[in-house]
C-alpha positions as CSV (number, residue, x, y, z in Angstrom):
1,X,10.7,-53.9,63.0
2,X,11.7,-55.8,59.8
3,X,8.6,-54.4,58.1
4,X,9.6,-50.9,59.0
5,X,13.1,-51.3,57.6
6,X,11.6,-52.6,54.3
7,X,9.3,-49.6,54.0
8,X,12.3,-47.2,54.5
9,X,14.3,-49.1,51.9
10,X,11.4,-48.9,49.4
11,X,11.1,-45.1,50.1
12,X,14.8,-44.6,49.6
13,X,14.6,-46.5,46.3
14,X,11.6,-44.5,45.2
15,X,13.4,-41.2,46.0
16,X,16.5,-42.5,44.2
17,X,14.5,-43.2,41.1
18,X,12.7,-39.9,41.3
19,X,16.1,-38.2,41.7
20,X,17.4,-40.0,38.7
21,X,14.4,-39.1,36.6
22,X,14.7,-35.4,37.7
23,X,18.4,-35.3,36.9
24,X,17.8,-36.9,33.5
25,X,15.0,-34.4,32.8
26,X,17.2,-31.5,33.7
27,X,19.9,-32.9,31.4
28,X,17.4,-33.3,28.5
29,X,16.1,-29.8,29.1
30,X,19.6,-28.4,29.0
31,X,20.3,-30.2,25.8
32,X,17.0,-28.8,24.4
33,X,17.9,-25.3,25.5
34,X,21.3,-25.6,23.9
35,X,19.8,-26.9,20.6
36,X,17.2,-24.1,20.8
37,X,19.9,-21.5,21.1
38,X,21.9,-23.1,18.3
39,X,18.8,-23.4,16.0
40,X,17.8,-19.8,16.8
41,X,21.3,-18.6,16.0
42,X,21.2,-20.4,12.6
43,X,17.8,-18.9,11.8
44,X,19.0,-15.4,12.7
45,X,22.0,-15.9,10.6
46,X,19.9,-17.1,7.6
47,X,17.5,-14.2,8.0
48,X,20.4,-11.7,8.2
49,X,21.8,-13.2,5.0
50,X,18.4,-13.0,3.3
51,X,17.8,-9.4,4.3
52,X,21.4,-8.6,3.3
53,X,20.6,-10.0,-0.2
54,X,17.4,-8.0,-0.4
55,X,19.1,-4.8,0.8
56,X,21.9,-5.4,-1.7
57,X,19.4,-5.9,-4.5
58,X,17.5,-2.7,-3.5
59,X,20.7,-0.7,-3.2
60,X,21.8,-2.0,-6.6
61,X,18.4,-0.9,-8.1
62,X,18.9,2.5,-6.3
63,X,22.3,2.9,-7.9
64,X,21.0,2.1,-11.3
65,X,18.0,4.4,-10.9
66,X,20.3,7.3,-9.8
67,X,22.6,6.6,-12.7
68,X,19.6,6.7,-15.0
69,X,18.4,10.0,-13.5
70,X,21.9,11.5,-13.9
71,X,22.0,10.4,-17.5
72,X,18.6,11.9,-18.2
73,X,19.7,15.1,-16.5
74,X,22.9,15.2,-18.6
75,X,20.9,14.6,-21.8
76,X,18.4,17.4,-20.9
77,X,21.3,19.8,-20.1
78,X,22.9,19.0,-23.4
79,X,19.7,19.7,-25.2
80,X,19.3,23.0,-23.4
81,X,22.9,23.9,-24.1
82,X,22.3,23.1,-27.8
83,X,19.3,25.4,-27.9
84,X,21.3,28.1,-26.2
85,X,24.1,27.7,-28.7
86,X,21.7,27.9,-31.6
87,X,20.0,31.0,-30.1
88,X,23.5,32.6,-29.8
89,X,24.2,31.8,-33.4
90,X,20.9,33.4,-34.4
91,X,21.6,36.5,-32.4
92,X,25.0,36.9,-34.0
93,X,23.7,36.4,-37.5
94,X,20.7,38.7,-37.0
95,X,23.0,41.3,-35.6
96,X,25.3,41.0,-38.6
97,X,22.4,41.2,-41.0
98,X,21.0,44.3,-39.2
99,X,24.4,46.0,-39.3
100,X,25.0,45.4,-43.0
101,X,23.9,47.9,-45.6
102,X,23.0,45.8,-48.6
103,X,20.4,45.8,-51.3
104,X,16.8,44.8,-50.5
105,X,17.1,41.7,-52.6
106,X,20.2,40.4,-50.7
107,X,18.6,41.3,-47.3
108,X,15.4,39.5,-48.1
109,X,17.4,36.5,-49.3
110,X,19.5,36.3,-46.2
111,X,16.9,37.1,-43.6
112,X,14.0,34.8,-44.4
113,X,15.9,31.5,-43.8
114,X,17.1,32.8,-40.4
115,X,13.5,33.7,-39.4
116,X,12.4,30.3,-40.5
117,X,15.0,28.6,-38.4
118,X,14.2,30.8,-35.4
119,X,10.5,29.7,-35.6
120,X,11.7,26.1,-35.4
121,X,13.4,26.6,-32.1
122,X,10.3,26.1,-29.9
123,X,9.9,22.6,-31.3
124,X,13.4,21.8,-30.0
125,X,12.5,23.1,-26.6
126,X,9.4,20.8,-26.5
127,X,11.6,17.8,-26.7
128,X,13.1,18.5,-23.3
129,X,10.9,16.2,-21.2
130,X,13.1,15.6,-18.1
131,X,10.3,16.3,-15.6
132,X,8.0,13.7,-17.2
133,X,10.7,11.0,-17.2
134,X,11.7,11.6,-13.6
135,X,8.0,11.6,-12.5
136,X,7.6,8.2,-14.1
137,X,10.7,6.9,-12.2
138,X,9.4,8.5,-8.9
139,X,6.0,6.9,-9.3
140,X,7.5,3.5,-10.1
141,X,9.6,3.6,-6.9
142,X,6.5,4.6,-4.9
143,X,4.6,1.6,-6.3
144,X,7.5,-0.7,-5.5
145,X,7.6,0.5,-1.9
146,X,3.8,0.1,-1.5
147,X,3.9,-3.4,-3.0
148,X,6.6,-4.5,-0.6
149,X,4.7,-3.1,2.4
150,X,1.5,-4.9,1.2
151,X,3.4,-8.2,0.6
152,X,4.9,-8.2,4.1
153,X,1.8,-7.0,6.0
154,X,-0.9,-8.8,4.1
155,X,0.7,-12.2,3.4
156,X,2.6,-12.4,6.7
157,X,0.6,-10.3,9.2
158,X,1.7,-12.4,12.2
159,X,5.3,-12.8,11.2
160,X,5.7,-9.0,10.5
161,X,3.9,-7.1,13.3
162,X,3.8,-3.3,13.2
163,X,7.2,-1.8,14.0
164,X,5.9,1.0,16.2
165,X,5.3,0.2,19.9
166,X,1.6,-0.2,20.8
167,X,1.8,2.1,23.9
168,X,2.0,5.4,21.9
169,X,-0.8,7.9,22.0
170,X,-3.8,6.8,20.1
171,X,-3.5,9.3,17.2
172,X,0.3,8.7,16.8
173,X,0.1,5.0,16.8
174,X,-2.9,5.0,14.5
175,X,-1.3,7.3,11.9
176,X,2.1,5.8,12.1
177,X,0.8,2.6,10.7
178,X,0.3,2.6,7.0
179,X,-3.0,1.3,5.6
180,X,-1.2,-1.9,4.5
181,X,-0.1,-2.6,8.1
182,X,-3.6,-2.7,9.5
183,X,-4.9,-6.1,10.5
184,X,-7.6,-7.5,8.1
185,X,-10.9,-8.8,9.5
186,X,-12.5,-12.0,8.2
187,X,-15.0,-9.8,6.2
188,X,-14.5,-10.0,2.4
189,X,-14.6,-6.2,2.1
190,X,-11.0,-5.2,2.6
191,X,-12.0,-1.6,3.2
192,X,-12.5,-2.7,6.8
193,X,-8.7,-2.3,7.1
194,X,-9.5,1.5,7.2
195,X,-12.5,1.3,9.4
196,X,-10.8,2.9,12.4
197,X,-10.2,6.0,10.2
198,X,-13.5,6.1,8.4
199,X,-15.1,9.5,8.3
200,X,-18.8,10.4,7.6
201,X,-18.4,13.1,4.9
202,X,-21.2,14.8,2.9
203,X,-21.4,17.1,-0.1
204,X,-21.5,20.8,0.6
205,X,-24.5,22.5,-1.1
206,X,-22.7,25.9,-0.7
207,X,-19.8,24.7,-2.9
208,X,-21.6,22.7,-5.6
209,X,-22.0,23.7,-9.2
210,X,-25.6,24.8,-10.0
211,X,-26.0,21.9,-12.5
212,X,-25.1,19.3,-10.0
213,X,-28.0,17.9,-7.9
214,X,-27.1,16.8,-4.4
215,X,-29.5,14.2,-2.9
216,X,-29.6,11.2,-0.5
217,X,-28.8,13.2,2.6
218,X,-26.0,15.0,0.8
219,X,-24.3,11.7,-0.1
220,X,-25.1,11.6,-3.8
221,X,-24.3,14.2,-6.5
222,X,-25.7,13.9,-10.0
223,X,-25.3,15.8,-13.3
224,X,-28.6,17.6,-13.9
225,X,-30.1,18.9,-17.2
226,X,-31.2,22.1,-15.6
227,X,-29.9,24.5,-12.9
228,X,-30.7,23.6,-9.3
229,X,-32.0,26.3,-6.9
230,X,-29.4,26.3,-4.1
231,X,-29.5,30.0,-3.5
232,X,-26.6,32.5,-3.8
233,X,-23.2,31.5,-2.4
234,X,-19.9,33.4,-2.9
235,X,-17.9,30.1,-3.0
236,X,-20.1,28.2,-5.5
237,X,-18.1,26.5,-8.3
238,X,-18.6,27.7,-11.9
239,X,-17.5,24.3,-13.2
240,X,-18.9,20.8,-12.7
241,X,-17.3,20.4,-9.2
242,X,-18.1,20.0,-5.5
243,X,-16.3,19.7,-2.2
244,X,-17.5,18.2,1.1
245,X,-18.5,20.2,4.1
246,X,-15.9,18.5,6.3
247,X,-12.2,19.4,6.3
248,X,-9.1,17.8,7.9
249,X,-5.9,19.3,9.2
250,X,-4.5,16.5,11.5
251,X,-4.7,12.8,11.9
252,X,-5.7,10.0,9.5
253,X,-9.0,10.0,7.5
254,X,-10.7,7.6,5.1
255,X,-13.8,7.7,2.9
256,X,-15.1,5.8,-0.1
257,X,-16.9,7.0,-3.3
258,X,-19.0,4.8,-5.6
259,X,-17.9,5.7,-9.1
260,X,-19.5,3.0,-11.2
261,X,-22.5,5.3,-12.1
262,X,-20.4,7.9,-14.0
263,X,-18.3,7.7,-17.1
264,X,-16.3,10.8,-16.3
265,X,-15.2,11.8,-12.8
266,X,-12.3,12.9,-10.5
267,X,-12.0,12.1,-6.8
268,X,-9.4,13.8,-4.6
269,X,-8.7,16.5,-2.0
270,X,-8.3,20.2,-2.3
271,X,-7.4,23.3,-0.3
272,X,-10.4,25.5,0.6
273,X,-9.0,28.4,-1.5
274,X,-9.3,26.4,-4.8
275,X,-10.8,28.8,-7.3
276,X,-14.4,28.6,-8.5
277,X,-13.1,27.9,-12.0
278,X,-10.1,25.8,-11.1
279,X,-10.4,22.1,-11.9
280,X,-9.3,19.5,-9.4
281,X,-5.7,18.4,-9.8
282,X,-4.8,21.4,-11.9
283,X,-3.6,23.5,-9.0
284,X,-0.7,23.6,-6.4
285,X,-3.0,22.4,-3.6
286,X,-5.3,19.8,-5.1
287,X,-4.6,16.1,-5.8
288,X,-6.9,13.5,-7.5
289,X,-7.4,10.5,-9.7
290,X,-9.5,11.0,-12.8
291,X,-11.4,8.7,-15.2
292,X,-12.4,9.8,-18.6
293,X,-14.7,7.3,-20.3
294,X,-14.3,8.6,-23.9
295,X,-10.5,8.1,-23.6
296,X,-10.9,5.0,-21.3
297,X,-8.0,6.4,-19.4
298,X,-7.3,6.6,-15.6
299,X,-4.9,9.3,-14.6
300,X,-3.5,11.0,-11.5
301,X,-3.3,14.8,-11.5
302,X,-1.5,17.4,-9.5
303,X,-0.2,20.9,-10.5
304,X,-1.7,20.3,-13.9
305,X,0.6,17.4,-14.5
306,X,-0.9,14.1,-15.5
307,X,0.4,10.6,-14.6
308,X,-1.1,7.8,-16.6
309,X,-2.0,4.9,-14.4
310,X,-2.8,2.2,-17.0
311,X,-5.5,0.5,-14.9
312,X,-9.1,-0.4,-15.5
313,X,-12.0,1.9,-14.3
314,X,-12.5,1.6,-10.6
315,X,-16.1,1.0,-9.5
316,X,-15.4,2.3,-6.1
317,X,-12.5,4.5,-4.9
318,X,-11.1,4.7,-1.4
319,X,-9.2,7.8,-0.3
320,X,-6.8,7.5,2.7
321,X,-5.4,10.8,4.0
322,X,-2.4,10.6,6.3
323,X,-1.7,14.1,7.4
324,X,1.1,13.1,9.8
325,X,2.9,11.5,6.9
326,X,1.7,14.2,4.5
327,X,0.4,11.6,2.0
328,X,-2.9,10.9,0.2
329,X,-3.5,7.4,-1.3
330,X,-6.2,6.3,-3.7
331,X,-7.4,2.7,-3.9
332,X,-9.7,0.7,-6.2
333,X,-12.1,-1.1,-3.9
334,X,-13.5,-4.5,-5.1
335,X,-13.1,-7.8,-3.3
336,X,-9.7,-6.5,-2.3
337,X,-8.0,-3.2,-2.3
338,X,-5.5,-2.1,-5.0
339,X,-3.4,0.9,-4.8
340,X,-4.0,3.3,-7.7
341,X,-1.6,6.1,-6.8
342,X,-0.1,8.0,-3.8
343,X,0.9,11.7,-3.5
344,X,3.0,13.6,-1.1
345,X,1.1,16.6,0.2
346,X,2.9,19.9,0.1
347,X,0.5,21.9,2.3
348,X,-0.3,22.1,6.0
349,X,-3.7,23.8,5.5
350,X,-7.0,22.0,6.0
351,X,-8.0,19.8,3.1
352,X,-11.5,19.0,1.8
353,X,-12.7,15.9,-0.1
354,X,-13.3,17.2,-3.6
355,X,-15.0,15.8,-6.7
356,X,-15.4,16.6,-10.4
357,X,-18.1,15.2,-12.7
358,X,-18.2,15.1,-16.5
359,X,-20.6,17.9,-17.2
360,X,-22.0,16.5,-20.5
361,X,-23.0,13.2,-19.0
362,X,-26.6,13.8,-17.8
363,X,-27.5,11.7,-14.7
364,X,-23.9,10.6,-14.2
365,X,-23.4,10.4,-10.4
366,X,-21.0,9.8,-7.5
367,X,-22.1,8.5,-4.2
368,X,-20.3,8.6,-0.9
369,X,-20.4,5.3,1.0
370,X,-21.5,5.3,4.6
371,X,-18.7,5.1,7.2
372,X,-19.5,1.4,7.8
373,X,-18.7,0.6,4.2
374,X,-22.3,0.2,2.9
């Protein structure tokens, strides 16, 4: 009987100790929960302050940029008004000279200086370069935006996941992510970031200039010293140019072009109706980056307007076409990708990969990489 009572006392003591430990554990967990909430609140406040500082900085830069644009606009308007004023003076003076009945000697003496000044007016007009200045500002803002996206998504891919929810339809979710937001694989070729959008594109022998030879299963185009017998085609280019057979009107698409074997080329996209004599980037519905070896100059072209890129010659160019966002971006592909330029696309018609080759460079070539990046 005594032994039974002892066992019960020991059981009560054990239960009491377990209860104390449990209560103490609950107390510690509650303290930890409280500290976690407090710490999280501090971090959120700090992040809010940091983002506020960044937004304030960006908004300040925005204000300064808009002020600059307004100043440039005002300066351009003043120049135009000056030209108009000078033209009005010329009209008045020429009208007076015409109305006067004077001797030939006086008329000749008065008229020639006016004509001379009138011929100088186009040089004044050429100084009005507002479009060029604003395009430089626009390109700089685009580059800043891209660099910020790359910094956040590449340097901190886990901390900054894609904003869009993952349960959207496949095309929408894929296209809503910018190329910088795609997760990189361990492979050193960063073009794998675009692998889900890679397309197998090939040169179209019906739309290739007769002195461009297409080989390697229509993946390589080379400047030839003699015409190639492709047969008649109503859409064949009359300049050193070629498009691909494939066109795109929806979704996201990516392809790469090896450019190291040519010292003069352009890589871009174009509407099907680009003229047989119209060079890539010189029309309303064509966009490209272009390298000219003799000038050692990389440029972006659209609507016959050139934007100097001030970058070295790319050995391989990646083209990313986002038709949902209406943008086309060009990248230099080496061990990592570097954005060269991005355009906004102003057409809803199907677009074709398009290329130009320097016609005087015999054997200069462009090669389309396979979809797997090789």
